[in-house]
N, C-alpha and C positions, 0 to 999 in steps of 0.2 A: 441164525441164531434159534437157539430153543430154550425160551424162558415158558416159566409155567404160566405165566401172565399173558403170553402173545397170545391173541385169536386171529384166525386168518379171516378176511373179510369174504370170502366163498365157503367157510363152514358151515354147515347147516346146521339149525338149532330143531332137533327132531325132539319129539315128546312119544313115546311107548313105539316108536318107528314110523309117526307119520310126521312130515314137515308141518311145523307151527308157524304162522298161521295158517296158511292155503289149505292144505286138506284136512284140517282139524275143522274150517268152518265147515264142510258138505256132514262130517259127524254130528259137530256141537248145533247145525241146522237140522237136523232130522230128529236130534230129539227136541230140541227148542220148538219144530210144527208139532208134535205129537203132543207137548205138553201144550200148547196154545189151543189145540183142536181138541182138548179133553180127554187125550188118551195117550198117557204117557209111558205106557207099557210098549205100546208099538211103537211108538217115539225111541224108546230104549231100543229095542230089536230091529226098527231101521237104522239105528244108528250103529248098531254092533255089527250090522249086516253090510252097512256101507265102509266101516272100517276093517272088516274082514276082506272084502272086496279089492279097497284102496292097496293091502298090505299084501296080497295073493298078486295083484296086478303087477306090483314094482318091485317081485321079488326079484332078484339078478341084474334088475336093471340099473342103468347108470344113475347118477339124480337129477332130478329133476327130470323124468324121462316121461312122468303123467302130465306135468304142468305142460310141456312141450307137445306131447302128442295132444292134448285138449287144443292148444292155442292152433297145431295144425290142423285139426280137423274143423275147428270153426273158421279158421282162414279157406279151405276148401268150400264149406260150405257156403260162406260170405259170398265169395268170388264164383262161385258155380265151377269149381273144378280148374280154373284158370289162375295159377298162383304166380306165374310169372309175370312182368310189368309188362312186355310184348304180348301175350296172349289177353292181357286185361286191356289193352287199348282200345280205344273207339273207335279209331281212323280205319279208312277202308283200305285193303288189302292192295298192292301195286299187282296189277294184273300184266306187265309186259315184264316178265322177268320169271328166271326159276324161284323159286320157293328155298329156303335153307334146310336143312336137313331136319329139323323137327316136323315139318310141316307130312301130312300124309300123302303116300304117292300116287293117292287117286285126286288130287288138288294139282299136280305137276310137280312135286317134289321128285328128290333123288330116289332111286329105288335102293 
C-alpha cells in the first residue's frame, strides 16, 4: 500500500545530502570547535571541508556506506586485523593435525 503518510523504517533522514544526525555531527562539531577556540571562520571552513569530503566520499555508494566503512576500520584497528572469532581466540593452536584452508602454507596448511 502506498499511502502518503507511510514512512519506511529503513528510510534515511537526510539534510543537504548528509545523514542526520551521524554525518552532521562531524560537520557541526568542527564549527563548534572552531567557535569554542575563538576562530569561527576556521571552524566554518573546516566544517565546509568535512561536508565536501563526506559528500565526495559517499557519492555513488550505497546507503550507510560511510558508517559501515568506519566501523570496519575501527574493528580492524582494535582487533589488530584479526576480524573473525577464530582468529581472535586466545587459545593455543593444535599442533597434531592439518590446519584449515585459511592458514598460510608455511604453517602446515594446504597449498
